[in-house]
Backbone as a printed PyTorch tensor [residue, N CA C, xyz], in Angstrom:
tensor([[[173.8880,  27.1300,  56.5280],
         [173.5780,  27.1380,  57.9620],
         [174.6900,  27.8160,  58.7480]],

        [[174.2970,  28.4710,  59.8300],
         [175.2760,  29.1520,  60.6690],
         [176.0510,  28.1540,  61.5200]],

        [[177.2860,  28.4880,  61.7930],
         [178.0890,  27.6750,  62.7010],
         [177.4980,  27.7410,  64.1080]],

        [[177.5740,  26.6230,  64.8230],
         [177.1950,  26.5770,  66.2330],
         [178.3920,  26.0880,  67.0320]],

        [[178.7270,  26.8160,  68.0860],
         [179.7590,  26.3910,  69.0320],
         [179.1050,  26.2810,  70.4010]],

        [[179.1890,  25.0970,  71.0110],
         [178.7860,  24.9410,  72.4060],
         [180.0470,  24.9940,  73.2610]],

        [[180.0640,  25.9260,  74.2000],
         [181.2310,  26.1560,  75.0470],
         [180.9180,  25.7370,  76.4710]],

        [[181.6820,  24.7650,  76.9820],
         [181.4890,  24.2740,  78.3440],
         [182.7480,  24.5030,  79.1620]],

        [[182.5500,  24.7720,  80.4390],
         [183.6550,  24.8600,  81.3860],
         [183.7950,  23.5090,  82.0800]],

        [[185.0250,  23.1810,  82.4780],
         [185.2280,  21.9700,  83.2800],
         [184.4260,  22.0590,  84.5750]],

        [[184.2010,  20.9290,  85.2170],
         [183.4980,  20.9120,  86.4930],
         [184.3750,  21.3980,  87.6380]],

        [[183.7430,  21.5590,  88.7940],
         [184.4610,  21.9960,  89.9970],
         [185.6350,  21.0750,  90.2990]],

        [[186.7670,  21.6800,  90.6750],
         [187.9610,  20.9150,  91.0230],
         [188.2880,  21.0710,  92.5040]],

        [[189.2160,  20.2530,  92.9660],
         [189.6850,  20.3530,  94.3520],
         [190.2520,  21.7440,  94.6150]],

        [[191.0590,  22.2710,  93.6930],
         [191.6100,  23.6200,  93.8590],
         [190.5010,  24.6670,  93.9260]],

        [[189.4350,  24.4930,  93.1380],
         [188.3050,  25.4290,  93.2090],
         [187.7530,  25.4980,  94.6240]],

        [[187.5940,  24.3490,  95.2670],
         [187.0060,  24.3160,  96.6090],
         [187.9370,  24.9190,  97.6450]],

        [[189.2310,  24.9460,  97.3520],
         [190.2230,  25.5080,  98.2730],
         [190.5100,  26.9810,  97.9960]],

        [[189.8640,  27.5250,  96.9650],
         [190.1080,  28.9170,  96.6100],
         [191.4720,  29.1600,  96.0110]],

        [[192.0450,  28.1330,  95.3940],
         [193.3790,  28.2640,  94.7940],
         [193.2620,  28.5720,  93.3040]],

        [[194.1080,  29.4680,  92.8660],
         [194.1170,  29.8340,  91.4500],
         [194.9270,  28.8130,  90.6810]],

        [[194.2750,  28.1440,  89.7440],
         [194.9090,  27.0160,  89.0730],
         [195.7860,  27.4360,  87.9100]],

        [[195.3130,  28.4200,  87.1390],
         [196.0620,  28.7420,  85.9360],
         [196.2240,  27.4840,  85.0980]],

        [[197.4660,  27.1570,  84.7680],
         [197.7150,  25.9660,  83.9600],
         [198.2440,  24.8010,  84.7930]],

        [[198.1340,  24.9120,  86.1310],
         [198.3000,  23.7340,  86.9850],
         [197.0180,  22.9090,  86.8780]],

        [[197.0020,  21.7880,  87.5680],
         [195.8140,  20.9520,  87.5060],
         [195.4540,  20.3850,  88.8610]],

        [[194.1780,  20.0980,  89.0240],
         [193.6870,  19.3010,  90.1430],
         [192.4380,  18.5870,  89.6520]],

        [[192.1290,  17.4360,  90.2350],
         [191.0240,  16.6220,  89.7130],
         [189.6590,  17.2060,  90.0370]],

        [[188.6540,  16.7550,  89.3070],
         [187.2830,  17.1500,  89.5970],
         [186.8350,  16.5640,  90.9300]],

        [[186.0240,  17.3160,  91.6480],
         [185.3690,  16.7970,  92.8450],
         [184.1370,  15.9910,  92.4240]],

        [[183.4950,  15.3460,  93.4000],
         [182.2440,  14.6430,  93.0960],
         [181.1920,  15.6220,  92.5740]],

        [[181.1650,  16.8150,  93.1610],
         [180.2410,  17.8450,  92.6830],
         [180.5770,  18.2230,  91.2470]],

        [[181.8630,  18.3550,  90.9600],
         [182.2960,  18.7000,  89.6110],
         [181.8970,  17.6600,  88.5840]],

        [[182.0110,  16.3990,  88.9600],
         [181.5980,  15.3150,  88.0590],
         [180.1040,  15.4020,  87.7800]],

        [[179.3100,  15.6670,  88.8330],
         [177.8600,  15.8020,  88.6520],
         [177.5180,  16.9990,  87.7680]],

        [[178.2600,  18.0960,  87.9340],
         [178.0160,  19.2800,  87.1000],
         [178.2250,  18.9590,  85.6220]],

        [[179.3160,  18.2650,  85.3410],
         [179.6130,  17.9180,  83.9500],
         [178.5560,  16.9650,  83.4030]],

        [[178.1690,  15.9780,  84.2060],
         [177.1460,  15.0290,  83.7600],
         [175.8320,  15.7380,  83.4590]],

        [[175.4450,  16.6720,  84.3270],
         [174.2000,  17.4240,  84.1220],
         [174.2620,  18.2330,  82.8310]],

        [[175.3810,  18.9300,  82.6230],
         [175.5260,  19.7090,  81.3920],
         [175.5360,  18.8070,  80.1600]],

        [[176.1580,  17.6410,  80.3060],
         [176.2490,  16.7160,  79.1700],
         [174.8790,  16.1820,  78.7720]],

        [[174.0230,  15.9250,  79.7480],
         [172.6660,  15.4600,  79.4470],
         [171.9050,  16.5370,  78.6760]],

        [[172.0350,  17.7900,  79.1290],
         [171.3820,  18.8850,  78.4060],
         [171.9580,  19.0280,  77.0040]],

        [[173.2760,  18.9250,  76.9150],
         [173.9360,  19.0420,  75.6150],
         [173.4490,  17.9650,  74.6510]],

        [[173.3520,  16.7420,  75.1520],
         [172.9370,  15.6180,  74.3050],
         [171.5870,  15.8800,  73.6540]],

        [[170.6860,  16.5190,  74.3900],
         [169.3390,  16.7690,  73.8600],
         [169.3350,  17.7980,  72.7290]],

        [[170.4460,  18.5230,  72.5760],
         [170.5260,  19.5780,  71.5620],
         [171.2610,  19.1610,  70.2970]],

        [[171.9630,  18.0370,  70.3460],
         [172.9420,  17.7360,  69.3050],
         [172.4110,  17.0340,  68.0710]],

        [[171.3920,  16.2160,  68.2180],
         [171.0720,  15.3070,  67.1230],
         [172.1030,  14.1910,  67.1250]],

        [[172.7290,  13.9260,  65.9970],
         [173.7610,  12.8900,  65.9050],
         [175.0880,  13.4400,  66.4350]],

        [[175.6200,  12.8850,  67.5420],
         [176.8840,  13.3920,  68.0920],
         [178.0400,  13.3240,  67.0960]],

        [[177.9620,  12.3880,  66.1600],
         [179.0630,  12.2200,  65.2020],
         [179.1250,  13.3710,  64.1950]],

        [[178.1060,  14.2040,  64.1830],
         [178.1160,  15.3760,  63.3020],
         [178.8730,  16.5480,  63.9220]],

        [[179.4190,  16.3330,  65.1190],
         [180.0720,  17.4060,  65.8560],
         [181.5580,  17.1340,  66.0190]],

        [[182.3240,  18.1960,  66.0580],
         [183.7500,  18.1130,  66.3690],
         [183.9260,  18.5790,  67.8060]],

        [[184.5480,  17.7450,  68.6350],
         [184.7940,  18.1100,  70.0280],
         [186.2640,  18.4760,  70.1900]],

        [[186.4930,  19.6310,  70.7880],
         [187.8480,  20.1280,  71.0170],
         [187.9630,  20.5100,  72.4840]],

        [[189.0160,  20.0430,  73.1420],
         [189.2090,  20.3120,  74.5620],
         [190.5380,  21.0050,  74.8060]],

        [[190.5430,  21.8590,  75.8040],
         [191.8110,  22.3060,  76.3720],
         [192.6410,  21.0830,  76.7050]],

        [[193.9390,  21.2170,  76.6160],
         [194.8300,  20.0910,  76.8890],
         [195.0750,  19.8670,  78.3770]],

        [[194.5200,  20.7080,  79.2390],
         [194.7160,  20.5470,  80.6780],
         [193.8340,  19.4240,  81.2270]],

        [[194.3280,  18.7690,  82.2660],
         [193.6950,  17.5580,  82.7760],
         [192.2560,  17.7160,  83.2000]],

        [[191.9240,  18.8080,  83.8740],
         [190.5480,  18.9740,  84.3570],
         [189.5630,  19.1280,  83.2040]],

        [[190.0140,  19.7350,  82.1160],
         [189.1560,  19.8440,  80.9300],
         [189.0180,  18.4920,  80.2440]],

        [[190.1180,  17.7480,  80.1550],
         [190.0630,  16.4290,  79.5220],
         [189.2230,  15.4550,  80.3400]],

        [[189.3140,  15.5360,  81.6780],
         [188.4650,  14.6940,  82.5210],
         [186.9930,  15.0170,  82.2630]],

        [[186.6890,  16.2940,  82.1270],
         [185.3180,  16.7060,  81.8140],
         [184.9060,  16.2380,  80.4230]],

        [[185.8140,  16.3510,  79.4650],
         [185.5190,  15.9170,  78.0950],
         [185.1990,  14.4290,  78.0500]],

        [[185.9160,  13.6460,  78.8430],
         [185.6680,  12.2020,  78.8530],
         [184.2700,  11.8880,  79.3760]],

        [[183.8510,  12.6140,  80.4210],
         [182.5010,  12.4200,  80.9610],
         [181.4510,  12.8070,  79.9230]],

        [[181.6840,  13.9130,  79.2430],
         [180.7560,  14.3590,  78.2030],
         [180.6450,  13.3100,  77.1010]],

        [[181.7780,  12.7780,  76.6800],
         [181.7730,  11.7650,  75.6180],
         [180.9930,  10.5230,  76.0300]],

        [[181.1830,  10.0860,  77.2750],
         [180.4580,   8.9160,  77.7680],
         [178.9510,   9.1620,  77.7400]],

        [[178.5590,  10.3880,  78.0590],
         [177.1360,  10.7180,  78.1580],
         [176.4700,  10.8570,  76.7970]],

        [[177.1570,  11.4750,  75.8540],
         [176.5170,  11.7500,  74.5590],
         [176.7670,  10.6600,  73.5230]],

        [[177.6900,   9.7200,  73.8420],
         [177.9830,   8.6500,  72.8970],
         [178.9780,   9.0600,  71.8340]],

        [[180.1540,   9.4850,  72.2710],
         [181.2040,   9.9850,  71.3650],
         [182.5210,   9.3700,  71.8090]],

        [[183.3410,   8.9630,  70.8700],
         [184.6090,   8.3200,  71.1980],
         [185.5960,   9.3630,  71.7160]],

        [[185.9950,   9.2230,  72.9700],
         [186.9190,  10.1840,  73.5790],
         [188.2280,  10.2730,  72.8010]],

        [[188.6140,   9.1920,  72.1590],
         [189.8550,   9.2010,  71.3750],
         [189.7800,  10.1460,  70.1740]],

        [[188.5660,  10.5290,  69.8020],
         [188.3910,  11.4500,  68.6760],
         [188.3770,  12.9170,  69.1060]],

        [[188.4930,  13.1620,  70.4020],
         [188.5160,  14.5430,  70.8980],
         [189.8560,  15.1860,  70.5470]],

        [[189.8050,  16.3440,  69.9110],
         [191.0300,  17.0890,  69.6090],
         [191.4620,  17.8670,  70.8490]],

        [[192.7510,  17.8840,  71.0990],
         [193.3020,  18.6060,  72.2500],
         [194.0460,  19.8330,  71.7400]],

        [[193.7250,  20.9810,  72.3010],
         [194.2950,  22.2320,  71.7930],
         [194.7030,  23.1300,  72.9560]],

        [[196.0080,  23.3910,  73.0660],
         [196.5030,  24.1770,  74.2010],
         [196.0790,  25.6420,  74.1100]],

        [[195.6430,  26.0750,  72.9480],
         [195.1540,  27.4560,  72.8380],
         [193.9070,  27.6830,  73.6870]],

        [[193.2340,  26.5940,  74.0790],
         [192.0350,  26.6910,  74.9100],
         [192.3410,  26.5710,  76.4010]],

        [[193.6220,  26.4510,  76.7500],
         [194.0150,  26.2970,  78.1550],
         [193.6710,  27.5510,  78.9570]],

        [[193.6080,  27.3740,  80.2680],
         [193.3170,  28.5110,  81.1380],
         [194.4400,  29.5390,  81.0760]],

        [[194.1000,  30.7630,  81.4100],
         [195.0890,  31.8370,  81.4750],
         [196.1730,  31.4460,  82.4770]],

        [[197.4180,  31.5380,  82.0650],
         [198.5400,  31.2110,  82.9480],
         [198.7320,  32.3400,  83.9570]],

        [[198.7630,  31.9920,  85.2420],
         [198.9290,  33.0080,  86.2840],
         [200.3160,  32.9550,  86.9110]],

        [[201.2620,  32.3740,  86.2000],
         [202.6650,  32.4470,  86.5900],
         [202.9320,  32.0050,  88.0130]],

        [[203.5850,  32.8770,  88.7770],
         [203.9970,  32.5480,  90.1450],
         [202.8210,  32.4150,  91.1000]],

        [[201.6340,  32.8130,  90.6820],
         [200.4650,  32.7070,  91.5520],
         [199.7530,  31.3640,  91.4370]],

        [[200.1540,  30.5280,  90.5140],
         [199.4710,  29.2510,  90.3110],
         [199.5240,  28.4040,  91.5760]],

        [[198.3820,  27.9130,  91.9990],
         [198.2880,  27.0630,  93.1760],
         [198.1340,  27.8140,  94.4830]],

        [[198.1330,  29.1420,  94.4330],
         [198.0440,  29.9430,  95.6520],
         [196.6280,  30.4670,  95.8660]],

        [[196.3100,  30.7820,  97.1290],
         [195.0520,  31.4460,  97.4560],
         [195.2600,  32.9530,  97.3800]],

        [[194.1620,  33.7010,  97.3790],
         [194.2710,  35.1560,  97.3290],
         [195.0050,  35.6880,  98.5590]],

        [[194.8000,  35.0630,  99.7260],
         [195.4980,  35.5210, 100.9330],
         [196.9990,  35.3140, 100.8080]],

        [[197.3960,  34.1880, 100.2350],
         [198.8270,  33.9270, 100.0390],
         [199.4310,  34.9130,  99.0460]],

        [[198.6630,  35.2500,  98.0260],
         [199.1430,  36.2140,  97.0340],
         [199.2790,  37.5990,  97.6590]],

        [[198.2680,  38.0180,  98.4200],
         [198.3070,  39.3380,  99.0510],
         [199.4670,  39.4560, 100.0300]],

        [[199.7910,  38.3570, 100.6970],
         [200.8860,  38.3790, 101.6680],
         [202.2330,  38.5400, 100.9820]],

        [[202.4330,  37.8440,  99.8760],
         [203.7350,  37.8530,  99.2090],
         [203.8910,  38.9740,  98.1830]],

        [[202.7780,  39.4250,  97.5830],
         [202.8510,  40.4720,  96.5460],
         [201.8010,  41.5520,  96.8130]],

        [[201.8520,  42.2220,  97.9590],
         [200.7840,  43.1820,  98.2820],
         [200.6480,  44.3110,  97.2680]],

        [[201.7420,  44.7920,  96.7290],
         [201.6760,  45.9440,  95.8230],
         [201.0740,  45.5840,  94.4700]],

        [[201.1390,  44.3110,  94.0940],
         [200.6400,  43.9110,  92.7800],
         [199.1190,  43.9220,  92.7040]],

        [[198.4610,  43.9290,  93.8600],
         [197.0030,  43.9300,  93.8680],
         [196.4270,  45.3330,  94.0230]],

        [[197.3110,  46.3270,  94.1150],
         [196.8540,  47.7060,  94.2150],
         [196.4850,  48.2360,  92.8300]],

        [[195.5860,  49.1870,  92.8080],
         [195.1940,  49.8590,  91.5600],
         [194.6630,  48.8870,  90.4980]],

        [[193.9650,  47.8740,  90.9450],
         [193.3260,  46.9550,  90.0060],
         [191.9860,  46.5400,  90.5920]],

        [[191.2380,  45.7140,  89.8790],
         [189.9540,  45.2560,  90.3940],
         [189.8910,  43.7370,  90.3350]],

        [[188.7660,  43.2080,  90.7840],
         [188.5960,  41.7570,  90.8870],
         [188.7340,  41.0680,  89.5400]],

        [[188.4730,  41.7910,  88.4580],
         [188.4350,  41.1690,  87.1390],
         [189.7610,  41.2570,  86.3870]],

        [[190.5630,  42.2720,  86.7000],
         [191.8000,  42.4910,  85.9470],
         [193.0580,  42.0020,  86.6590]],

        [[192.9460,  41.6790,  87.9370],
         [194.1590,  41.4480,  88.7180],
         [194.9510,  40.2310,  88.2550]],

        [[194.2810,  39.2570,  87.6380],
         [194.9750,  38.0650,  87.1430],
         [196.1770,  38.4380,  86.2770]],

        [[196.0280,  39.5110,  85.5420],
         [197.0390,  39.8730,  84.5500],
         [198.2100,  40.6400,  85.1590]],

        [[198.2210,  40.7610,  86.5060],
         [199.3730,  41.3140,  87.2170],
         [200.3290,  40.2230,  87.6850]],

        [[199.9830,  38.9650,  87.4600],
         [200.7760,  37.8540,  87.9970],
         [202.1930,  37.8520,  87.4320]],

        [[203.2070,  37.7760,  88.3110],
         [204.5800,  37.6500,  87.8190],
         [204.7260,  36.3980,  86.9550]],

        [[205.2880,  36.5570,  85.7830],
         [205.5010,  35.4590,  84.8250],
         [204.1970,  34.8770,  84.2790]],

        [[203.1050,  35.6140,  84.4330],
         [201.8290,  35.1680,  83.8900],
         [201.5850,  35.7250,  82.4990]],

        [[200.4360,  35.3580,  81.9430],
         [200.0710,  35.8180,  80.6030],
         [199.4300,  37.1980,  80.6480]],

        [[199.6040,  37.9410,  79.5910],
         [198.9000,  39.2120,  79.4430],
         [197.5410,  38.9640,  78.7960]],

        [[196.6410,  39.9030,  78.9870],
         [195.3290,  39.7980,  78.3510],
         [195.4790,  39.7210,  76.8380]],

        [[196.3420,  40.5470,  76.2900],
         [196.5060,  40.5840,  74.8340],
         [197.0190,  39.2620,  74.2780]],

        [[197.8980,  38.5940,  75.0270],
         [198.4220,  37.3140,  74.5300],
         [197.3390,  36.2400,  74.5530]],

        [[196.4630,  36.2860,  75.5510],
         [195.3540,  35.3310,  75.6080],
         [194.3760,  35.6040,  74.4630]],

        [[194.0790,  36.8650,  74.2290],
         [193.2060,  37.2290,  73.1100],
         [193.7940,  36.7260,  71.7970]],

        [[195.1010,  36.8550,  71.6420],
         [195.7480,  36.4330,  70.3920],
         [195.5890,  34.9390,  70.1610]],

        [[195.8100,  34.1260,  71.2090],
         [195.7240,  32.6740,  70.9920],
         [194.2870,  32.2130,  70.8000]],

        [[193.3540,  32.8740,  71.4730],
         [191.9530,  32.4900,  71.3070],
         [191.3910,  32.9690,  69.9690]],

        [[191.8200,  34.1230,  69.5180],
         [191.4210,  34.5890,  68.1900],
         [191.9480,  33.6400,  67.1240]],

        [[193.1860,  33.2040,  67.3080],
         [193.7840,  32.2380,  66.3820],
         [192.9830,  30.9420,  66.3720]],

        [[192.5480,  30.5040,  67.5580],
         [191.7440,  29.2780,  67.6290],
         [190.4030,  29.4640,  66.9130]],

        [[189.7270,  30.5690,  67.1820],
         [188.4460,  30.8130,  66.5130],
         [188.6040,  30.8230,  64.9940]],

        [[189.6680,  31.4370,  64.5160],
         [189.9210,  31.4570,  63.0720],
         [190.1320,  30.0460,  62.5250]],

        [[190.7420,  29.1860,  63.3480],
         [191.0740,  27.8330,  62.8830],
         [189.8510,  26.9360,  62.7490]],

        [[188.7420,  27.2940,  63.4050],
         [187.5360,  26.4510,  63.3400],
         [186.4130,  27.1070,  62.5420]],

        [[186.7100,  28.1780,  61.8380],
         [185.6350,  28.9070,  61.1620],
         [184.9380,  28.0760,  60.0840]],

        [[185.6120,  27.0420,  59.5750],
         [184.9970,  26.1890,  58.5550],
         [184.3080,  24.9640,  59.1470]],

        [[184.3460,  24.8150,  60.4690],
         [183.6590,  23.7090,  61.1420],
         [182.2230,  24.1300,  61.4430]],

        [[181.2650,  23.3240,  61.0100],
         [179.8580,  23.6870,  61.1850],
         [179.3980,  23.5660,  62.6310]],

        [[179.7810,  22.4520,  63.2840],
         [179.2930,  22.1320,  64.6230],
         [180.4700,  21.8170,  65.5420]],

        [[180.6450,  22.6170,  66.5830],
         [181.8170,  22.4810,  67.4480],
         [181.3880,  22.4700,  68.9120]],

        [[181.9570,  21.5440,  69.6710],
         [181.7920,  21.5020,  71.1240],
         [183.1640,  21.7580,  71.7360]],

        [[183.2310,  22.7120,  72.6550],
         [184.5020,  23.1260,  73.2380],
         [184.4580,  22.9490,  74.7470]],

        [[185.5000,  22.3510,  75.3110],
         [185.6290,  22.2510,  76.7620],
         [186.8360,  23.0730,  77.1710]],

        [[186.5790,  24.1100,  77.9710],
         [187.6550,  25.0310,  78.3160],
         [187.5690,  25.4130,  79.7930]],

        [[187.7840,  26.6880,  80.1050],
         [187.9850,  27.1260,  81.4880],
         [187.2290,  28.4220,  81.7670]],

        [[187.2420,  28.8230,  83.0360],
         [186.4790,  29.9930,  83.4490],
         [186.9180,  31.2910,  82.8040]],

        [[188.1510,  31.6960,  83.0590],
         [188.6290,  32.9720,  82.5330],
         [188.8170,  32.9130,  81.0220]],

        [[189.3670,  31.8200,  80.5350],
         [189.5160,  31.6510,  79.0870],
         [188.1540,  31.6970,  78.3960]],

        [[187.1610,  31.0570,  79.0030],
         [185.8230,  31.0590,  78.4210],
         [185.2130,  32.4480,  78.3660]],

        [[185.4490,  33.2440,  79.4000],
         [184.9840,  34.6340,  79.3840],
         [185.5820,  35.3850,  78.1940]],

        [[186.8950,  35.2680,  78.0640],
         [187.5900,  36.0180,  77.0180],
         [187.1760,  35.5280,  75.6340]],

        [[187.0250,  34.2100,  75.4900],
         [186.6010,  33.6530,  74.2040],
         [185.2260,  34.1860,  73.8020]],

        [[184.3010,  34.2140,  74.7470],
         [182.9700,  34.7470,  74.4520],
         [183.0360,  36.2340,  74.1230]],

        [[183.9070,  36.9460,  74.8370],
         [184.0630,  38.3640,  74.5550],
         [184.5630,  38.6290,  73.1460]],

        [[185.5540,  37.8490,  72.7220],
         [186.0710,  37.9850,  71.3520],
         [184.9670,  37.6870,  70.3500]],

        [[184.2630,  36.5820,  70.5940],
         [183.2290,  36.1360,  69.6520],
         [182.1550,  37.2080,  69.4590]],

        [[181.7480,  37.8360,  70.5590],
         [180.6470,  38.8040,  70.5010],
         [181.1250,  40.2400,  70.3140]],

        [[182.4400,  40.4310,  70.2020],
         [182.9700,  41.7720,  69.9980],
         [182.8390,  42.6730,  71.2100]],

        [[182.9830,  42.0930,  72.4090],
         [182.8300,  42.8610,  73.6400],
         [184.1390,  43.5250,  74.0450]],

        [[184.0310,  44.6530,  74.7270],
         [185.2000,  45.3090,  75.2960],
         [185.7560,  44.4560,  76.4310]],

        [[187.0280,  44.6450,  76.7280],
         [187.7060,  43.8600,  77.7620],
         [186.9510,  43.8860,  79.0820]],

        [[186.5800,  45.0680,  79.5670],
         [185.9340,  45.1700,  80.8730],
         [184.6120,  44.4140,  80.9110]],

        [[183.8970,  44.3970,  79.8120],
         [182.6370,  43.6550,  79.7350],
         [182.9070,  42.1550,  79.6900]],

        [[183.8660,  41.7530,  78.8750],
         [184.1750,  40.3270,  78.7180],
         [184.5840,  39.6960,  80.0420]],

        [[185.3990,  40.4000,  80.8240],
         [185.9160,  39.8260,  82.0650],
         [184.8520,  39.6990,  83.1500]],

        [[183.6990,  40.3150,  82.9440],
         [182.6190,  40.2340,  83.9290],
         [181.5360,  39.2260,  83.5360]],

        [[181.7500,  38.4970,  82.4550],
         [180.7680,  37.5000,  82.0280],
         [180.6850,  36.3450,  83.0260]],

        [[179.5650,  35.6610,  83.0290],
         [179.3080,  34.5400,  83.9370],
         [180.2970,  33.3970,  83.7120]],

        [[180.7360,  32.7640,  84.8020],
         [181.6350,  31.6080,  84.6800],
         [181.1270,  30.4070,  85.4790]],

        [[179.8410,  30.3510,  85.7340],
         [179.2780,  29.2450,  86.5040],
         [179.6000,  27.8980,  85.8640]],

        [[179.7700,  26.8830,  86.7210],
         [179.9920,  25.5300,  86.2170],
         [178.6770,  24.7690,  86.0340]],

        [[177.5460,  25.4390,  86.2870],
         [176.2290,  24.8260,  86.1150],
         [175.5470,  25.2700,  84.8260]],

        [[176.2820,  25.9580,  83.9740],
         [175.7030,  26.4980,  82.7480],
         [176.7120,  26.3330,  81.6220]],

        [[176.2360,  26.2310,  80.3900],
         [177.1530,  26.3130,  79.2570],
         [176.5550,  27.2530,  78.2290]],

        [[177.2480,  27.4520,  77.1200],
         [176.9140,  28.5570,  76.2360],
         [176.8330,  28.1150,  74.7810]],

        [[175.8550,  28.6840,  74.0830],
         [175.7310,  28.4930,  72.6440],
         [176.1950,  29.7690,  71.9510]],

        [[177.1810,  29.6320,  71.0750],
         [177.7010,  30.7470,  70.3020],
         [177.2940,  30.5460,  68.8510]],

        [[176.5210,  31.4720,  68.3260],
         [176.0830,  31.3640,  66.9330],
         [175.6520,  32.7390,  66.4340]],

        [[176.0100,  33.0580,  65.1970],
         [175.6460,  34.3500,  64.5930],
         [176.0780,  35.5270,  65.4640]],

        [[177.2380,  35.4050,  66.0880],
         [177.8230,  36.4570,  66.9270],
         [176.9970,  36.7610,  68.1730]],

        [[176.0920,  35.8470,  68.5220],
         [175.3070,  35.9780,  69.7400],
         [175.6420,  34.8420,  70.6930]],

        [[175.4500,  35.0960,  71.9890],
         [175.7660,  34.1100,  73.0190],
         [174.5170,  33.8540,  73.8520]],

        [[174.1650,  32.5800,  74.0130],
         [173.0000,  32.2100,  74.8090],
         [173.4250,  31.2540,  75.9190]],

        [[172.9460,  31.5300,  77.1380],
         [173.1880,  30.6370,  78.2650],
         [172.2510,  29.4470,  78.1850]],

        [[172.7710,  28.2670,  78.5070],
         [171.9490,  27.0620,  78.5540],
         [172.1300,  26.4200,  79.9230]],

        [[171.0190,  26.2600,  80.6410],
         [171.0550,  25.6750,  81.9790],
         [169.7320,  24.9760,  82.2280]],

        [[169.5370,  24.4850,  83.4360],
         [168.2790,  23.8150,  83.7660],
         [167.0950,  24.7670,  83.6870]],

        [[167.3640,  26.0710,  83.7230],
         [166.2900,  27.0540,  83.6050],
         [165.9230,  27.3350,  82.1520]],

        [[166.7320,  26.7910,  81.2310],
         [166.4790,  26.9840,  79.8030],
         [165.1430,  26.3410,  79.4410]],

        [[164.3740,  26.9860,  78.5840],
         [162.9940,  26.5640,  78.2970],
         [162.8600,  25.0840,  77.9630]],

        [[163.8190,  24.5350,  77.2300],
         [163.6840,  23.1550,  76.7580],
         [163.8620,  22.1220,  77.8700]],

        [[164.2080,  22.5610,  79.0800],
         [164.5710,  21.5820,  80.1070],
         [163.6620,  21.6300,  81.3280]],

        [[162.4870,  22.2290,  81.2010],
         [161.5560,  22.2150,  82.3330],
         [161.0410,  20.8050,  82.5600]]])
């Protein structure tokens, strides 16, 4: 049987609502974020069969772990059995962590020149490069290749890059992938499928 990876993003956070770039800082889920995770978890539960047949791995950042705990409560899985892996953490944005785009433009106007909405993250002073993120996520994918059934809780930008690596997409394509918190993804046989309330099984 082919490996299946379900990839979920954490729910909406306070920083998300403020337009602040979190990177590897943290802020708690909002009420909306909690509902998003619960909704995704209900859909996920209907796909799993026996939850104990799955390995759950979460980013070590608080917002992902808070989401993982909600998922575990919903599907019937012991949160203490969730593996925590920093390789799944969000892309570090260095000195820009916790700032809004306006604050960044004011303090570092030249760093936002000659780039686009998708690549600018990697201009952050003391932040991670795209290649370094690809390296840690590739290493993570290699580490789970013998796991049949995997559930992953990660982040927006990291999730884009992870899906891009999995499907063999070019950087520019990977960075433009969907990052909605109302959808999650099935990765299997080098293909990626969106799962949401519009998915056929959930009418």
